[in-house]
Structures are given as C-alpha cells and as structure tokens.
MARMIFI-631260 format. One record per atom (N, C-alpha, C, O): y, x, z; residue in one letter. Coordinates in pm, whole numbers, plus 50000, padded with zeros to 5 digits. Last residue first. Layout:
MARMIFI-631260
YXZA...
//
This chain:
MARMIFI-631260
731539013936866X732189019836937X733609015237022X734179023337096X730079000636656X730068987836804X730649002236899X730209002237014X731039011836411X731718994536502X731368995336625X732148991636712X728629026236423X729639028736420X731509020036473X732539022736537X726609009236376X726589020936569X728449025236617X729139026536718X726919002436189X726618991036289X727359002736452X728059002936554X726549023936018X727499016335986X727739006036145X728869003936189X724619035336071X725549041736110X726739033636119X727679035036197X721629022435996X722669020036132X723849026136196X724179024936314X719809037135809X721039021935807X721539022235897X722689022335854X718659064135860X718039044035928X718259038435923X717739028835981X720049078135729X718919073635696X718699066535740X718369057335666X722389081035957X723169069135826X721089068435794X720609057935837X721429090736152X721639076536178X722359066336012X722629054835977X721279113536060X720149109036154X720209092036117X719359084136073X723809121636020X722449125035892X721279114435963X720489108335892X724309123136273X725209120536167X724159112736019X724039102035959X722729141336408X722479131336381X723069115436373X722769104336416X723139167236186X722289162236173X721509148536302X720309145836305X726129170436309X725719161136184X724799158236162X724749147136109X725639176636554X726359165436550X725839159236391X725369148236363X724419200836516X723229193136568X724189179936613X723709172436699X726109215836354X724469207836343X724279200336352X723989191536271X727209224436551X728169210436508X727079208736395X727229198136335X725359242536724X726539228236787X727009215636635X727079203336630X725739254936486X723999251436534X725199235336630X725539223936599X728099264736463X727669260536359X726339254136450X726619242136453X728929281936777X730029270436721X729339263036578X730019253036554X726749300736770X726689284336826X727609280736827X727559271336906X727729319736547X726059308636463X725989294636626X725469283536615X730099323336595X729639316136478X728569309536501X728359297536486X728679343636804X729749332036827X729989317436735X730049305836774X727329361436695X726499351236768X727569342736767X727279331936716X729669374836571X728229364836495X727829356536542X727729345336492X730989392836789X731179379436634X730669365436576X730989353736553X728869402336864X728919387736918X730159382036859X730469370136866X728309414836629X727349407636673X727379399536761X726529390836778X730759432436593X730809421536507X729079411336552X728879400836490X731089440936844X731879439436857X730939426536748X730539415636790X728689465736852X728809453136944X730069441636843X729489434036766X729889478336559X728189473336581X728789460136673X729189449336629X731939488736765X732029479336630X730939473436597X730989461136606X730959509436847X731539494436924X731699488236799X730919478736788X729779524236718X728769515336821X729689497236873X729469485536903X731729529836619X730949526836574X730209521036585X729739513036504X733409549736811X733989538736743X732649527436704X732639516836766X730199556837035X731299560136942X731989544336877X731509532936881X730599566237396X730109561437281X731129565737166X732149572637166X731349581637624X729969581637609X729489575037466X728369577037420X733529576637741X733549586937611X731999587037619X731629598837619X734049562737903X733939571237967X733439580237879X732939590737918X735519540337695X736509549437800X735539558737816X735829567837739X732749538737586X733809544837522X734649543737608X734649556037615X730939526237776X731089533337771X731989545937659X731839558137658X732639503837819X732779512137931X731899520137919X731579525038028X732389493537585X733489496037621X733919504137718X734989510037727X729559484837552X729999497437420X731439499237522X731549511437537X729359462737760X728739472737766X729329484937675X729539495437736X730499441737632X731479449237781X730649462337815X731119471437884X728489438037439X729709444437394X730629451137497X731299461237481X726359432237619X726639444637503X727789449137468X728139460937463X727689408637734X727079420037832X727059430537713X727989438637723X727519393837431X728789400137525X728929407237666X730019410937710X725049393337393X726569396037320X727309399737359X727879410137326X724309377437586X723749393537574X724599401837487X724829413837499X725469351837518X725989359837700X725529373137637X726439381337631X724839344237276X725909346137280X726499355437393X727459363137387X722069339637284X722679348437213X724069353137279X724269364337325X722149316437471X721329333837513X722009340637480X722679348037553X723109302737288X724409298637419X723339315637514X723849323237597X721269297937095X722319307737047X723319311337168X724169320137160X719229286937301X719219300437216X720379308937228X720659318837295X720389260337254X719629269637398X720029280537379X721069284937428X720199251037025X721629248437144X721449263237226X722179272937246X717799243836943X718559258436870X719819259136966X720399270036970X717379218536999X716549229937066X716929244537032X716449254537085X718699208736751X719259206336917X718909215837037X719609219937129X717239213336518X718949217136534X718679216636726X718489226536796X714639198836570X714949218136550X716379221436577X716709230936648X715799169536597X715399177736712X715189190536678X715609197536770X716949169236301X717479164436462X717329175136507X717949185836497X714449175436149X715869183536186X716479178536273X716599187036362X713239146936216X712739155936244X713689176436256X713529185536338X714779129636162X714759126436325X713869143536324X713899150736424X715139139835816X716549132735914X715829134336070X716479143136125X711979134535814X713099145735836X714099146435839X714369157735881X712059104335845X711219115235931X711589126735889X711409133035993X714269094335614X714349093835788X713539099735819X714219109135860X712669105035405X713649107135448X714399111935596X714799122035654X710019088335392X710089103135411X710969112435481X710729121535560X711299060135410X710609067835573X710679088135478X711369097535519X712449066335162X712929063135240X712619066935412X713269072935498X710199068134952X710829077735005X711769075435072X712469085535057X708479042735056X707899059235012X709269066835116X709449069635234X709999026834959X710359025035078X709699039235110X710299046935185X710299030334750X711419037234767X711879033834951X712849035335025X707889023334609X708699039934657X709729041334685X710329051834662X708469004034634X706608998334755X707899019934747X708409026034842X710298988734498X710548989234603X709458994434703X709408991134822X708328999134212X710349002634261X710329005534465X710329015734535X706418980034241X706268996734246X707789000234320X708149002734435X708128953434226X706888954234349X706988971834375X707418976934478X709418954433951X710368956934086X709308958634179X709578969034240X707238956733818X708048966433844X708518969033939X708418979034010X706038929733848X705738941433898X706438952633927X706368958334036X708228920333741X707948918633864X707508924533899X707998929833998X708798925333453X709528931533548X709028931133680X709298940933749X706188914133434X706448927833425X707228933433497X707008942333579X706758890333394X705698894333531X705608909033555X705168914933654X709178893733163X708928882133396X708118889833458X708428896033560X707228890533003X707848898133055X709138899933187X709618907833269X705678864532960X705148877333031X705958892033045X705438902333086X707678850132973X707208849633057X706558857233093X706448860233212X708568854632678X709848860532811X708738854032948X709438854033050X706048853032492X706718861732623X707628866032664X707818877932691X706538823032571X705218835932641X705768851332658X705908858632756X708488818532459X708618814532618X707588821532606X707938831932661X707928825632183X709488837032267X708768829332373X707898837732398X705308806132177X705618822832169X706748828532199X706568839332256X704788777932173X705788784032271X705458802332313X705388808332420X706588757731884X704898768731919X706338773232033X707568773432028X705838730931854X704678734131864X705118748231819X704418753531732X707838708632148X707888718932034X706338724532059X705688724832163X709118680032247X707758686332227X707328694232116X706698690332018X710968662532396X710928672032288X709788679932330X709638685432439X711558626832475X710698642032520X711398650432417X712348645732354X712778597932696X712808607832607X712148618732645X711958622632760X711758570932767X711488580832790X711458594832673X710578599632601X713468539032968X712298543832821X712828557932854X713798560132926X715868506432918X714808519433013X713728524332886X713318519132782X718328491432932X717858494932896X716858513932955X717118525132998X720478465232924X719648471633008X718918478232991X717988472633049X723498448532885X722438451732833X721118460432941X721298458033061X725638420832869X724868428332952X723968436532874X723568430432775X729008409532715X727528413532683X727638425432784X728508433832806X731668382732710X731108396432788X729118394532765X728318385332783X732468357732670X732328365932561X732478379332614X733338386932569X734758360132928X734078352632860X733538364932788X733798376732810X737648365533145X735788371233162X734938367333064X733848371533102X739838361033026X738628352533157X737858348533131X737318337833104X740428388132944X740938384033073X740288373033167X740138372533289X738728389732719X738548395732838X738778389832975X738038387333070X739258379832512X738888372032628X738328375732724X737628369432804X740868392132305X741048385232359X740468376232541X741038370232632X736898418132283X738928403432212X739698405632365X739538412732465X734098423032493X735418422032327X736358417432356X736618412432466X733138437932736X733738428032735X735178422632609X736378420032618X729708453132830X730708449032675X731468436232714X730878425532727X727528469133000X728938453533009X729818457832862X730468467932836X724908485833114X725508483733057X726558474533024X725728465433022X722758506833234X722818493033255X724208492033216X724908498433294X719168529833184X720698525433183X721348513233177X720678505233110X717288555133192X717548541033221X718938536733286X719518539233392X714928579133122X716288574533147X716388556933174X715458548933168X712918604233207X712708589433181X714418587633247X714948591533350X711738633733001X712888629733047X713038609733078X713238602532980X710468663532920X709878646632965X710778637533031X710348633533139X709558691032748X710268682532829X709798660432834X709198651232778X707008710032842X707548694732758X708388693232801X708328693432924X706798740432981X706488730032981X707578717932865X708738720032829X707848765232928X706678764532884X707008749432885X707538745432782X709898771033136X710578768533042X709278765032846X709578763632728X708818773633361X709648760233345X709748752133188X709728740833140X708348800733338X707318784533349X707568771533309X706948762533252X710838812433330X709718812633278X708778800933228X708588794933122X711448800933662X712118796633525X711338799633370X711228790033294X708778817033718X708718804833741X709858795833681X709548784433647X710158843733714X708618842533631X708458820633668X707728814633591X712058841233823X712288846833681X711628838533645X711908828633577X711758842534136X712208831734074X712388830033914X712798819233871X710618868934134X710028859434128X710328844734092X709548836734040X713098885334121X712308880234017X711608872434001X711548866433893X714338877034327X714918872234186X714078874534078X714138868833970X712768889934512X712998874734549X713468869034387X713028858634338X713528915334386X711888915634401X712448897734390X712548892634279X716468912434507X715778916434375X714558911534358X714568900734299X716138918034791X716448904534749X716178905534516X715708897334437X714578938934772X713898931534846X714438919634723X713858914434627X716748956934722X715878958334613X714518941434680X713768935934600X718788950534944X718918948134789X717558949234724X717298939134659X717198965735132X717288951735168X717788945534987X717108937234927X716908994435121X715698983635043X715838970035084X714868962435079X719758998835086X718958997234939X718058988434931X717868979534848X720628998135315X720988985235207X719948985235122X719298975435086X717669006335576X718679006835508X718918996235347X718068989835285X716628987735800X717938984235825X718998992535695X720198990635679X713468985935849X714818971935868X715288975835815X714918972135703X713559014735759X712889006235668X713678991335689X714298985535600X715039027235954X715439027535828X714639015535685X715019011035577X713069021136179X714829017536174X715199018836043X715849008936007X710819034736110X711259016836189X712199014536093X712239009035983X711659060736106X710909053135968X711449037736004X712279031135942X712379062736392X713539062036280X713069058436117X713829054536028X709849061136506X710699050436538X711929052536414X712289042636351X708709080336428X708539065636357X709129061636451X708289053836497X709649101136560X709659106736401X709469086536370X710189081236286X710479093536832X709679105536776X710299094236632X711029084436621X712619091036996X711909104237129X710479102536992X709439108537021X716559088737025X715269083136936X713949092237002X714349101837069X719129088036997X718249084537166X716839080837106X716169071137140X721409095436822X720379092536847X719509094936925X719039106236920X724399119437009X723829112936910X722399107436932X721859111437035X727379121037129X726489118337152X725509116637061X725969107236996X730289133337151X729549127237125X728459126637102X728289135037013X731879163437191X731749147637345X731319135137219X732239127237198X731789178937007X730929179937108X730849168637225X730029166537315X733209167036855X732459164736772X731069169836893X729879166736884X736449159636931X735439163636956X734509159936900X734579147936872X739489144636839X738399145536909X737869153236913X738679162336898X742119148536753X742269139236874X740389140037001X740109138337119X743919171136539X742569166136614X742539159736775X742859165136881X746659174136415X746379177236548X745019170136585X745149162136678X747679185036084X747169177036144X746149182536322X745299191236335X751509190935933X749409195736029X749359188936071X750319182736117X752879194235700X752209186435790X751039191435848X749929195035809X754219208235449X754049214235561X753329208235690X753159215935785X753459178735293X753229194335290X754169192435384X754799182235412X752369151635222X751979159035349X752689171735316X751669178535313X752769139834936X753629141234995X753839142635212X754669138535293X750969157534845X751859160134816X752849159534864X753729168134872X748009144934946X748899159934963X750659166934920X751239177134957X748709109635013X748599122434926X748979136534979X750009139135041X745349098235232X746479110335232X746879115435136X746209125035098X742649089335214X743459085035111X745279088035172X746219080335150X741759105035388X741799089935444X742879086835379X743909082835433X740029118935213X738869110335265X739889099335308X739579087435295X742279133235191X742069131535041X741119118635098X741319107935041X742619150135437X743719142035399X743029130435239X743629120135210X739799162435478X740189152635548X741549141235520X741629129535557X740589180835262X739599173735253X739569163535344X739259152935289X742689194035362X743009189035253X741879178835269X742259167335290X741029207735587X742509197235545X742659186335520X742749175335574X739019222035410X738839209935496X740389203235574X740399191335604X741379240435318X740789238735270X739919219535300X740139209135239X742239252335567X743369248335491X742549235435399X742919223735403X740019264835671X740769260735708X741579242735672X741549231035711X739319282635468X738669278135484X739479263435591X739279251935551X742189299535519X742029296335443X740599282635442X741049271635409X741529313535826X742429300335808X742919295235574X743879288635533X739109325635704X738939314035756X739809305235771X739609293235755X740219345435586X739439334235463X738779321035578X738189310735546X742389355735776X742379350235678X741689340635566X742189332235490X739879365335896X740439353935997X741699348435840X741699336435812X738759389535729X738149369335721X738399365535817X737439360635877X741249398835704X740719391235565X739649385635630X739469374135589X741179412035991X742079411935930X742379393735836X743049383635861X738459422136044X738869412236093X740169401736013X740169389735988X739259446835884X738269437835799X738199424435905X737839414335844X741599460336006X741459451935865X741209443035806X741789435035732X740269467536203X740929458236238X741349449136073X741379437236042X738059486336134X738239473836152X738829463636203X738309453136243X739879504936025X739369495935889X738689485535991X738679474235942X740989514736268X742619503936117X741259497436056X741329485336031X738899523136347X739599511736382X740679506636320X741149495336327X738769544636135X737509535236153X737849521736260X737159511536256X740879554436162X740999552336079X739419537336056X739259526835994X739969566536432X741109560036412X741129551736296X741429540136322X738389590736405X738159573136428X738719568236417X738209558336365X739529606336318X738879601136197X738659586336213X738659576336140X740889623236520X741619613836483X740619602236365X741069591136337X737959624836771X739089632936622X739489616236617X739059605436658X738239615037163X738169615437010X738749627636867X739659635836872X740299630737343X739129629237321X737309626737257X736159631037273X742809637337283X741849644137309X740309642437269X739499648937201X744609617137397X744379620537547X742879637537440X742239645537509X744689606237126X745969615937168X745479622237306X745959633337331X742599594937141X742789603937076X743889610937117X743809623037140X743219570937344X742139585837341X741909597437232X741139607037244X745109556837289X745319566137366X743559578637381X743209589837419X743459548237006X744799556937021X744869566537106X744799578637083X741459535237116X741269548237044X742529558537023X742599570837023X742789515037236X741979519437333X742089535737241X742649545637287X743539501437013X744819507937088X743579515737215X744179524137282X741239491736907X742259503936790X742919509036943X742729520636978X740889478637092X739379486337097X740649497837042X740979508337099X742029457337036X742619466137145X742139469137131X741729457537135X741639450336767X743559458436780X743209463536921X743869473336956X739469436836833X739879449636719X740529455936777X740229466236837X739839414436991X739339421237035X739259440236952X739059451237004X741639403536792X742089406136964X741229419336937X741579430036887X739879394936614X741129404336541X741459405736706X741429418036707X737889381736756X737259387436678X738759398936669X738659410336716X739869355936829X739639365736921X738649378536892X738489386336987X740139351036519X741499352936575X740909360836715X741379372136730X737059334936478X737969349136431X739749355736474X740169366436431X737429321636682X736819332836710X736809345836624X736689357936646X739489302436506X739279308536648X738869315436748X739379317036859X738309295236274X739359302036313X739559307836422X739839319836423X735899285436391X735489297436397X736659303536342X736599315836336X737689258936464X736359264836574X736219275536540X736339282636640X738189251536238X739359257636312X738399261936406X738549274136416X735639243936101X736619257636023X737639257236064X738519260835986X735749226936281X734279234136294X735299251136213X735479262636253X737539204436229X737519207036403X736789222236334X737649231036346X736769200535956X737829208635934X738079204436162X739239201636190X734449182936030X733999197335931X735529202835955X735349214535988X735329163036149X734939175536263X734229187336145X733649197736175X736159154535885X737169151536029X736659160236169X737359163236266X734949150135714X735359157335709X736789162435859X737719169735892X732769130135848X732199149035848X733499158535796X733479170735814X733909112835863X733499116435981X732849128835931X732449137136012X734239103435586X735309105035715X735149114535821X735999122435863X731269100735541X732289115735430X733479110035540X733419119735617X730919078135656X729589093435719X731019101635633X731699109035704X732289063335576X732609063535766X731559078935725X731729089335788X731569056335352X733349062735317X733399065335514X734439068735571X728669046135329X729129066635271X730629062735330X730869073635384X729429019335456X729819029835510X729079049935463X729039060335528X730999017035254X731709010535355X730979023735480X731519032235550X729069007635035X730459021035053X730699019635122X731769020435062X726928990135182X726449008035196X728089017535143X728369028835182X728368973135162X728398977535266X727708989935271X727908998835355X728598966834902X729728965334965X729808974335119X730778979835173X725738965334864X726638970134784X727608974234837X727738986534832X725548933735060X725078949435056X725458964034999X725498973635076X727258923034859X727478922135015X726718936435028X727228947535010X725918920634601X727188929634642X728068924934783X729288923834795X724048908434771X723218919834664X724878930434662X725028942034700X724258880034759X724088890434946X723588908334849X722808916834891X724908873934531X726648879434665X726068884334729X726578893734791X722288865734396X724208880834344X725248888034434X725938898234435X721968853834588X721248867534556X721678875634506X721688887834526X723678833934457X723598838334626X723058846034625X723708853034703X722218827934201X723998832034217X724148838134365X724838848234375X719478822334236X720128840834203X722118835534183X723008843334149X720608797934332X719528803534481X719948820334390X720558829134451X721808787334138X722158784434272X722238798234332X723138805934366X719248785033943X721358792633950X721928794534061X722598804734077X717998771734111X717728781934066X718648791834024X718768803534060X717528742934143X718678750634193X718748765634184X719578771634252X716128730733967X717528726433939X718448739034003X719488743833960X713398739334098X714008746133910X715738738533934X716578746733895X713208729634311X713348746634303X713298749234183X713148760934146X713848702834291X714898712734366X714738721634360X715688728834390X712668687333958X712398696234122X712988704934165X712928715934109X712008698033622X711898686333710X711518691833906X710548697433956X712398711633386X713588710233475X713478697333560X714348688733575X709358701133247X710738707333232X711798699433321X712028687333332X708808664333383X707938678133324X708998692433381X709338694633497X710698647533435X709438646233480X709128655333485X709018659533600X714068646233506X712568646533402X711448648133490X711498650033612X716328612233482X715118613833566X714228628433498X713438623833416X718908598233490X717998606533368X717378615033465X717968624333522X720628564533455X720538582233504X719598585833393X719418581533279X724128551433360X722858558033362X722508566033447X723238573433513X726128525833247X725408537533415X724308537533360X723618528233320X728958516133083X727718517233109X727928534133218X728678543333247X731778493032993X731168502133122X729348505133063X728668496333010X734338480632834X732848488232755X732728498532881X733338509232886X736848464132645X735818474032777X734718471132735X734208463632652X738928448532437X738468453732505X738148459932631X738988461132720X742548451832447X742048437332549X740328439732554X739868434732656X743308459932243X742378446032203X742338444832314X741968433232333X745248469832396X745488461932288X744548454732250X744778443032220X743558493032531X744818485132596X745038471432423X743888467032412X739998491232536X741798493632489X742258484832512X741908473032521X738318513032766X739168504532768X740448503532619X741398511132599X735238526932898X736608528432783X737288514032844X736898506832936X733738542633131X734818537233144X735238535033034X736138543333026X730298559733249X731098554333142X732218543633152X731718532933187X728348581333410X728678564333367X730168564933291X730958574233312X725138595533537X726188594633425X727008579233425X726448568333435X723358617933730X723898604033683X725318604033618X726308610733644X720388633133718X721378634733661X721848619133610X721368611433527X717798653933905X718288639633784X720008638233821X720618641633922X716808679534041X717148674733882X717348664733769X717248664433646X717558676834281X716108670834257X716138672534092X715368665534027X720228678534324X719708691434322X718128689334349X717468697134418X722008662034034X721428661734224X720858676134165X720888682134058X725018656533915X724018667733881X723068661533987X723728652734041X726868634733757X726838642433848X725238643133827X724458635833765X729938628133570X728348627033552X728098634933680X729028641933720X731938598833356X731528609733545X730348612633554X729508603733551X735138588133137X733378593833248X733048600833333X733778609033389X737038567433098X736348576233157X735198576333181X734418568133230X739148565132827X738078566632861X737758572832974X738098584632977X741458543732620X741128547232767X739768546532822X739168536432857X743498537732408X741918534632437X742248543532497X743118551632463X745748518632168X745948528832304X744488526732396X744308515832451X746888520631849X745858516731902X745918525132012X746098537231995X748938498231629X748938508831740X747698503931840X747428492931889X749248492531241X748618489931415X749018499231530X749518509731491X751148486830921X750578497831109X750228487731202X750808477331231X750098471930656X751198476030764X750628484030874X749418485730885X748418467530481X748028464830531X749108463430670X748938455730764X749758483530235X749608469430183X748958460330306X748818448230284X748418508330381X748858508730277X748238491430273X747108486930292X747598517930703X747328506630600X747908508230467X746948515630443X748408533330968X749248523830921X747978524730760X747648536330733X748148536031321X747108539331181X747878527331112X748038516031158X748868554231633X749678544931526X748848547031395X748768558631352X747388561031917X747038565631794X748168555931685X747568545231692X746248575532249X747128568432161X747298572132010X747358583931974X743688578532497X743928581332360X745358569132267X745208557232238X742568595432784X742898583532732X743618588632540X743878599632492X740078607532955X740918606632776X741598595432689X741348589532584X739448618033210X739788610233161X740458617233072X741128627533080X736268626333380X737308632333323X737658623933258X736728617533209X734388637433668X735148632333607X736208637733506X736868648033517X731378648133808X732588655433759X733538646433637X733328649133518X730188660134127X730728647634042X732248651533975X733358654934016X728858691834152X729218680534221X729878670534120X730078675834011X726928708734124X725908697934212X727738681834250X727828671134311X728428732534010X727998720933872X727838706333979X728348695633947X729558745134196X730018735834161X730128724034090X730858714134080X727588765434216X727218754534247X728448741434247X728218730134291X729168779834036X726838777133987X727278765234068X727378754634007X731408786134138X731128785733955X729878773033948X729758762433887X730378802534365X730838779434375X731598780534249X732668774434257X729208822334275X728148815234332X729448802034330X729088791434279X731408836134090X730088829134072X729158817134104X728628808234039X733348838334356X733358832234264X732008821734164X731738809734158X731318857434443X731568848734556X732478834134418X732068822634410X731668877434293X730668871634290X730148860734363X729018855734359X733518886534325X733708883634164X732398871334216X732308859634179X733758898034556X734928885434546X734448879334430X734788867634411X732308916334523X732408906134581X732828896134582X732268885534608X734398938134354X733358931534345X732018914934385X731318907634316X736448937934521X736408931534427X735168919734348X734968908034315X735038952834728X735618940934765X735828933234692X735648921434723X734798975234550X733798965634649X733958954534673X733138945734645X737528982434495X736008981834366X735168971334421X734868960934363X737448993534778X739028977034698X737898976934577X737278966334589X736119007834872X736329000334926X737088989634866X737258978334912X737059033134675X735559026334665X735239010634703X734569002734637X739549035934744X739889028034636X738089024434571X737789017434475X740619035935100X739459035735001X739139026934883X738679015534888X742089029935297X742579028535140X741819036735073X742279044434990X740709013935496X741929010635398X742419017335307X743209012035229X739039036035511X738959020935523X739239010435462X738609001535403X740459054735623X739329054335531X738909042935503X737889044635436X741949044435862X743129048335736X741809045135606X741949036635517X739449044236002X740509029135946X741469032335862X741889023735785X738629069236032X737859057336002X738519046435947X738109040135850X741299079436175X740819084036052X739869073436001X740379067335906X741059065636358X742359064736366X742029068436165X742409062136067X738749075636534X738449065136485X739649057436348X739379048136272X739519107036547X738739097236399X738279091436421X737119092236381X742909103236505X741689105536609X740409103936573X740349091636576X745469126836519X744739117636484X743529117736535X742999127136594X748899137836477X747729135636581X746809122436549X747219110836551X750759157336278X750329141036292X748869146236353X748049154436309X753489176336337X751909174736351X751839168236374X752429164436475X755089203336144X754899191436189X753879182236205X753279178736104X754679232736221X755099228036098X755259212536231X755449212436352X756129269636369X755189258336360X756269240036259X757449236936241X755769299536144X756889293436193X756299280036174X755959275536064X753569326036158X754259315936121X755139306036230X755139305636353X754089358036375X753669341936314X754099335936303X755059333136375X753999389436255X754499378236325X753769361936278X753169357636180X750599407036327X751919414736238X752199391236295X751379383136339X749309433936476X750049421136589X751259419036409X752249425736379X749819460136360X748279451836425X748859438136454X747929431236414X751689468036315X751249469236251X749899456036229X749409448436146X752779475736573X753689460536482X752349455736377X752009444036359X751059493036636X751299481136695X751259465536612X750649455036593X751959516036506X750729511536460X750749494036521X750459484536449X754819514536527X754599509436469X753029505536362X752799499536257X754539525536857X755109511736818X754629505936660X754129494636654X751879545536984X752489540736865X752769522136818X752079512736780X752199541637290X751759540037199X752469536337088X753349527837078X752369579737457X752999566037445X751949557637320X751079564037261X750199584437826X750869580237669X751289575337612X751179563337636X747779602138040X749549590038018X749529593437873X748969602837817X744979602738197X745799605638075X746779587238058X746709574938059X742949615938432X743979609938387X745069610638310X746039617638338X739839625338477X741119629838416X741879621138337X741709618538218X737789635538740X738599622338655X739459629738593X739869640238642X734249653238763X735909655438720X736539634938644X736089626938563X732369665038586X732349660338742X733589653838769X733209644638841X732389668838295X732309673138362X733159672838506X734229678338531X734949635738352X734529647038214X734219662338252X735169670138253X735779601338308X734579610838346X734909625838261X735089626838140X739139588238248X737529591438150X736949600438260X737789608038309X741399559138285X740689574238325X738959575538235X738109567838190X744059557338101X742989554838131X742249564038187X742309575938154X747059539538098X746479547338199X745389543938200X745039533538254X749719531837872X748849528738005X747509535238013X746879535337908X752849517337775X751759526037864X750679524037904X750499514337978X753919494637694X753319501637583X753399511637693X754579515037693X750869464837759X751979472437770X752599486337691X751759490837612X747119473737841X748419461737830X749569471337761X749339482537717X743609481437749X744699483637797X746409471837753X746579464737654X739979463037822X741489479837796X742889478837829X743239475237941X740179433737698X739679449337665X740789455237743X741999453637737X740929411137851X740999414637777X740349429337794X740099434537903X
//
C-alpha cells in the first residue's frame, strides 16, 4: 500500500528544515467515486485444463464429423474386402404354365450359385440346379485363372489396398482434427487466465491511482500542491477505470471463447463464472536443444506428411493399375459338370458328365484411352512427389521457426522480470518524492503507468513462452501424443 488508510490520515512533509504534521478529513464523496460497489458473486464452475480438453473432445462437432468419415472409410474397406469371401446365391422359382389345348403344368426349380474370388486373381464358380417336378439336376464347377490382365495378387488386391489407404488417411485426418481441437481448447483456457491476469494488473494500477489521489487530497488540503493536481489525479483514476473495464470485457470475451471451445452453450450458462484450476506457469515446455531436432520430429510425426506419403503410395498403385489395363486379357478356364435328366435321377442312371478346358482372350485393337490414362497417372505421381517435397520443406521451416521463437521468448522472461523490479523501485521513489513535496503528480503518474506496462509485459511474455511451446509441439506434430501422455 502507498500512503494513507482510513478516514483520517497524517502526512509528514519536510519544509524549510522542519517537519509539518498535517491532519485533515478526507472527502468521503470523492472516495465513494474512487471505490464503486462490487458486483454480486455468480455461480462458479471449477474447471481444469484436462477437464476442458475432455469436454472439447466429447462435444466438438469437427471431431464428430471426422469420426463419421472414419466410419465411412471402415465400411468401404469392409465392402472391398468382402469380395474375397465366398458368395452364395439361392434362386428358387415356382411357376405355373398354361398352354391352350394342352392344359397346365407346374414348374418348380431351385438354383444355387457360388463364387469365390481369391487374392491371387483366380475365381472359383459353382452352380447347382434342381427341377423338383421333372427330377432333373445340373452341377457345374469351374475355375478361371488370369494369365495376363488381372493376374497376380498385386493387381487382385489393389482395390483393397486403396481402401486401406483411404482408411489410414481418414484416421490421420481425424487425429489432425483432434490435435487442432486440443490446441484451440488449451489456448482458450489459458487465454482466459492471461486475460484475468491483465485484469488483476489493472486492478492494482487502479488501486495505486486511488491511493495517489488520496495522498494528493491531503496535500492539497494542507496547501502543499495546487488544486489542479487533484484534477490530474482524478483523470488518472478515470483512465485506470477505463483500462480496467476494457480488461474485464476482454476477460469476458476470453471466457465465451473457452465455453465455445468446450461445446457449452453461452445461453445455458448465463451468470456462470469459470474458476480455472490450472495455470500455464506450472506447465513445462519442450526440452529440445537444437532446431534440427524439431525439424526431425516434424518430418516424422506431422499428420499432413503422413497422409501425403500415403497418397504417394496410392499414386504408385494407380500406375500399376493403368499398366495392367494395357495388357490383353488371357484367362485359362476349366469346368467340370454333371447332369441328370428325367425321372431316372433317383436311380442315378441317365446322367452325363462333362469336362472343359480352354483359353478366353480379349484383344482390343486400340489402347489409346489406356495409354492416356497411364500418362495421366504418371503425371499425378510426379505431382504428388513435388507436393510432398514442398510440404516437407514448408513444415521444416515452420518447425525451425517455432523452435527459434520458443527460445527467443524464453530469454525475454529475465529481462521482463528485471524491468518490473526497476519500475517498482522507481514508483516507490516517486511516492517518497511526492510525500516530501519534491515531485509532481505527472511524474508519479508516469512512474505508475511504467510499472503497469512492465507488469503487463511480464504477464504477456510468460504466456508467450507457454504459447510458443504449445505451438512448437503442434509444429512438430507431437501435441496430441504429448497431451495424451499427461
């Protein structure tokens, strides 16, 4: 506290080699204006940063959308993979035929077909037909082996691999959304803490302005300073009140931003005050020593790069697919069959067996569309390689700059702390000068403003250290794993 407390105060000021003791009444109406009544307390919600992150992850709409995309990719992979499972189809048929002059006949047939595509490109087929009325039946078993186009597991499983790549990309996108959600929520949480710190600094500045105003009231009533200096004191108090009001409004904006980040409706929280249980001053930053370490971490962990690398693999498979389409279709086919006709089916007589082996070919004369498609896929591969190289360069630069920024702001903390100490010493000296009648209200106001600015700078720099560390982890792609390990 600087100076006087209570409704009456005594101020000793040296004058002409002696001390003059001044006792005077303080203007209570002026003090009432300097100390407005405080607002009633609101309902308090105690919230830690981990709890805020959990709420943001549970209620984030972007996360919900990314989860739906991930489920869609999983369903697509399951659908593509299902083609390698045996597929059976039962097709019963009941029909009554009426022919003029010949009467009516009933026809009851049952067909059972099966197909099984193997991952090496072979296709197994089986068919069984049965006529209940006539007693006839047919069984066929066949296999088709591609020898040129569609031959080999690399081609047969290409759709499955592409679907798996799409699922991996969706998962990486979902992880990126989660990391961004954590980053935004943590920034909003501690941004509110920073805003409230600024409020406390401005409250202290207002308190100092009020105390200086009280000292000037006593000095003016003692005839030591002109009345004009009281106007300057009132102006300083008013300016401090305006600054405090702006800081309080900024804190309200920061509080609404935090509520938005954790998915809580502002309408439903009217009159709710958030109590922060954690402080960014207690959190440690990354423990890297060189920018090259940050770059290596970014190249290895950034989700965007992993997704682009997966896209490069898909582009390479697209070339393989286009080269396959340029080949002729040559399939080796083999088939075994057995047929039983008429009423002799029950006795097993009258049956016939068949065997067939051959080659089926498809030899188009014009491959122009396939050649153009192959050329385009090669261009797409080259484009993907260039984009990946550009992303690696940009991300390396981003990670290096984030590391340099983090190291820079860490070095500023000591300077800011020393500036605050010097500003406090200067203000204390000015207060002593005012009491001794050797300083003006203007000089005191300058010292007060200087202290407020240095205190704000220290608060801001400490937050910048935390924020730069958070941004560095995001630039390296390790924010999600680091926060999950807390």
